[in-house]
C-alpha positions as CSV (number, residue, x, y, z in Angstrom):
1,M,0.0,0.1,0.2
2,N,2.6,2.4,0.7
3,A,4.5,1.5,-2.5
4,I,1.3,2.4,-4.4
5,L,0.7,5.6,-2.5
6,G,4.3,6.6,-3.0
7,F,4.0,5.9,-6.8
8,L,0.8,8.0,-6.9
9,Q,2.4,10.9,-5.2
10,T,5.5,10.8,-7.4
11,H,3.6,10.1,-10.8
12,G,0.2,11.2,-10.2
13,V,0.4,14.3,-12.2
14,L,1.9,12.0,-15.0
15,L,-1.0,9.4,-14.9
16,L,-3.5,12.3,-14.5
17,S,-2.6,14.3,-17.4
18,G,-2.6,11.1,-19.6
19,L,-6.2,10.2,-18.4
20,I,-7.3,13.9,-18.7
21,A,-6.2,14.2,-22.3
22,L,-7.7,10.9,-23.1
23,L,-11.3,11.6,-21.6
24,W,-11.4,15.2,-23.2
25,Y,-10.5,13.8,-26.6
26,L,-13.3,10.9,-26.2
27,F,-16.0,12.7,-24.6
28,L,-15.7,16.4,-25.6
29,F,-13.6,16.3,-28.9
30,R,-16.6,17.1,-31.3
31,Y,-14.8,16.2,-34.6
32,R,-14.3,12.8,-36.4
33,P,-12.6,10.5,-37.0
34,R,-10.9,9.6,-33.9
35,S,-8.7,6.7,-33.2
36,F,-5.9,6.0,-30.7
37,I,-3.1,6.7,-33.4
38,R,-4.7,10.3,-34.1
39,F,-4.8,10.7,-30.4
40,A,-1.0,9.4,-29.8
41,A,0.0,12.2,-32.2
42,F,-2.7,14.7,-31.3
43,P,-0.8,18.0,-31.7
44,I,0.4,16.8,-35.4
45,S,-2.8,14.9,-36.3
46,H,-5.1,17.7,-35.3
47,F,-2.9,20.6,-36.2
48,R,-5.3,23.0,-37.6
49,L,-7.8,22.4,-34.8
50,V,-5.0,23.3,-32.1
51,L,-3.9,26.4,-34.0
52,D,-7.7,27.7,-33.9
53,V,-8.2,27.8,-30.1
54,R,-11.0,30.4,-30.6
55,E,-13.2,27.9,-32.2
56,N,-11.7,24.8,-30.6
57,P,-10.8,25.8,-26.9
58,Y,-11.4,22.4,-25.8
59,T,-8.1,21.4,-27.5
60,I,-6.3,23.4,-24.7
61,P,-6.5,21.0,-21.9
62,I,-5.9,18.0,-24.3
63,T,-2.8,19.8,-25.7
64,L,-1.5,20.9,-22.5
65,C,-1.9,17.5,-20.8
66,Y,-0.4,15.8,-23.6
67,L,2.6,18.0,-23.4
68,I,2.7,17.5,-19.5
69,F,2.6,13.7,-20.0
70,A,5.2,13.5,-22.8
71,G,7.4,15.8,-20.5
72,G,6.9,13.3,-17.6
73,I,7.7,10.0,-19.8
74,A,10.9,12.2,-21.2
75,S,11.9,12.9,-17.7
76,I,11.6,9.0,-16.7
77,V,13.4,7.8,-19.7
78,S,16.3,10.3,-19.4
79,S,16.7,9.5,-15.7
80,S,15.5,13.1,-14.6
81,D,17.9,14.7,-16.9
82,P,17.7,18.5,-16.2
83,H,17.8,19.1,-20.0
84,A,14.8,17.1,-20.7
85,F,13.0,18.6,-17.7
86,L,13.8,22.1,-19.2
87,I,12.6,21.4,-22.4
88,G,9.1,20.1,-21.1
89,W,8.9,23.1,-19.0
90,C,9.4,25.3,-22.0
91,L,7.3,23.5,-24.4
92,A,4.5,23.9,-22.0
93,L,4.8,27.3,-21.4
94,L,5.2,28.0,-24.9
95,Y,1.9,26.4,-25.6
96,E,0.2,28.1,-22.6
97,L,1.3,31.6,-23.7
98,S,0.6,30.9,-27.2
99,A,-2.9,29.5,-26.9
100,L,-4.1,32.1,-24.7
101,T,-3.0,35.0,-27.1
102,A,-4.2,33.1,-30.1
103,Y,-7.9,33.0,-28.2
104,F,-8.0,36.8,-28.1
105,L,-6.3,37.6,-31.6
106,I,-8.0,34.9,-34.0
107,P,-9.5,36.1,-36.2
108,K,-8.8,39.5,-35.7
109,S,-5.3,40.0,-36.7
110,K,-3.1,37.3,-38.0
111,R,0.0,39.7,-38.5
112,I,-0.2,40.7,-34.8
113,L,-0.7,37.2,-33.7
114,L,2.4,36.0,-35.5
115,V,4.5,39.1,-34.1
116,C,3.2,38.1,-30.7
117,S,4.2,34.4,-31.3
118,V,7.8,35.5,-32.3
119,I,7.9,37.5,-29.1
120,I,6.8,34.5,-26.9
121,L,9.2,32.3,-28.7
122,L,12.3,34.8,-28.0
123,F,11.1,35.2,-24.3
124,V,10.7,31.5,-23.4
125,G,13.9,30.9,-25.6
126,Y,15.9,33.5,-23.9
127,G,15.1,32.2,-20.5
128,A,16.0,28.6,-21.5
129,I,19.3,29.7,-22.8
130,K,20.2,31.6,-19.8
131,T,19.2,28.9,-17.7
132,I,21.7,26.4,-19.6
133,Q,24.0,28.9,-19.4
134,A,23.9,29.7,-15.7
135,K,23.0,25.8,-14.8
136,D,20.2,27.4,-12.6
137,F,16.6,26.7,-12.8
138,Q,16.0,30.1,-11.0
139,I,16.3,31.9,-13.8
140,M,13.7,29.9,-15.8
141,N,11.4,30.2,-12.7
142,N,11.5,34.0,-12.9
143,F,10.3,33.9,-16.5
144,D,7.8,31.4,-15.4
145,F,6.3,33.7,-12.8
146,A,5.9,36.6,-15.5
147,A,4.3,34.3,-17.7
148,Q,1.9,32.8,-15.0
149,V,0.7,36.3,-14.4
150,Y,0.0,37.1,-17.9
151,I,-1.9,33.7,-18.2
152,F,-3.8,34.8,-15.0
153,I,-4.7,38.2,-16.3
154,G,-5.9,36.9,-19.8
155,S,-7.8,34.0,-18.6
156,I,-9.8,36.2,-16.1
157,L,-10.5,38.4,-19.1
158,A,-11.7,35.6,-21.3
159,V,-13.9,34.2,-18.4
160,A,-15.2,37.9,-17.7
161,G,-16.0,38.3,-21.5
162,I,-17.9,35.0,-21.9
163,I,-20.1,36.2,-18.8
164,I,-20.5,40.0,-19.6
165,K,-21.3,39.0,-23.3
166,D,-23.6,36.4,-22.1
167,R,-21.8,33.7,-24.4
168,F,-21.9,31.1,-21.7
169,A,-24.2,28.6,-23.8
170,K,-22.1,29.0,-26.8
171,E,-18.7,28.8,-25.0
172,V,-19.3,26.3,-22.1
173,D,-16.1,24.6,-23.2
174,A,-14.1,27.8,-23.1
175,F,-15.6,28.7,-19.8
176,F,-14.1,25.7,-18.0
177,V,-11.1,25.8,-19.8
178,F,-10.1,29.2,-18.9
179,F,-11.5,29.0,-15.3
180,G,-9.0,26.1,-15.0
181,L,-6.2,28.2,-16.3
182,I,-7.0,30.7,-13.8
183,I,-6.7,28.2,-10.9
184,Y,-3.5,26.8,-12.7
185,S,-2.0,30.3,-13.2
186,F,-2.7,31.6,-9.6
187,L,-1.2,28.7,-8.0
188,Q,1.8,28.3,-10.3
189,S,2.6,31.9,-9.6
190,L,2.5,31.2,-5.9
191,S,4.7,28.0,-6.3
192,T,7.3,30.1,-8.3
193,I,7.6,32.4,-5.4
194,M,8.1,29.2,-3.0
195,L,10.6,28.0,-5.6
196,A,12.7,31.0,-5.5
197,F,13.5,30.4,-2.0
198,D,14.7,26.8,-2.4
199,F,13.8,25.0,-6.1
200,V,14.5,21.6,-5.0
201,Q,13.0,21.6,-1.4
202,N,10.1,23.3,-2.6
203,F,9.1,21.7,-5.9
204,D,6.3,19.9,-4.2
205,F,4.2,23.3,-4.6
206,A,4.4,23.3,-8.1
207,Y,3.7,19.6,-8.4
208,Y,0.6,20.0,-6.3
209,A,-0.5,23.3,-8.3
210,T,-0.5,21.3,-11.3
211,L,-2.4,18.5,-9.7
212,I,-5.1,20.6,-8.6
213,T,-5.7,22.0,-11.8
214,L,-5.8,18.7,-13.7
215,L,-8.4,17.6,-10.8
216,F,-10.4,20.5,-11.7
217,W,-10.5,19.7,-15.4
218,L,-11.1,16.0,-14.7
219,V,-14.2,16.7,-12.8
220,S,-15.5,19.2,-15.2
221,I,-15.9,16.7,-18.0
222,P,-19.2,15.4,-16.7
223,W,-20.4,19.1,-16.2
224,V,-19.2,20.4,-19.8
225,K,-21.2,17.5,-21.2
226,R,-24.5,17.9,-19.0
227,L,-24.4,21.7,-19.8
228,K,-23.6,21.6,-23.5
229,S,-26.7,19.0,-23.8
230,R,-29.0,21.3,-22.0
231,L,-27.9,24.3,-23.8
232,T,-27.8,22.9,-27.5
């Protein structure tokens, strides 16, 4: 029993992220055809849908959980190599920032979206390079704090826009997605503060911040299904 609890505590985020990606894909993904092969290569097999998060906000939890799961597997396979951990961190951060920005800019201005995408890439890339050069995760942690503040504010604006403009019936998916991102970014912002004191000793804060968000998206699945069936 202790071994099982220990495994869940260590790999809970890994298992839950894979489960959520699969369940959102099975129950909330509206497009056909679907298959395990398509799911296994989700960001590639459904590339156009992933890009258009404005019309397909439900792809955000799937893609983010997919990246978290893939990063966890890479970390295990590489025996917790710090470079593998950093790459997984950067990929997830790139997607979070890009998806939120795209939600607001699509279809208003593709040119501005392209410029913002380049800025996001340079921002995360510069943080990763400086982290590798200094061999210190605290540098990337500082960049992560700034990114999470941006995600927190942007997600609040997204949820507020849905409520104020009375679009809840049409954007049930988006409401639960961005409400989850509000929880995620708020808790991650707090965890980056704790990590600034001691990255290794306080890493559990970031772990549980992610775990809480994943649990929210997990319990959201039946609510989203029920609300969508009632409102459509």
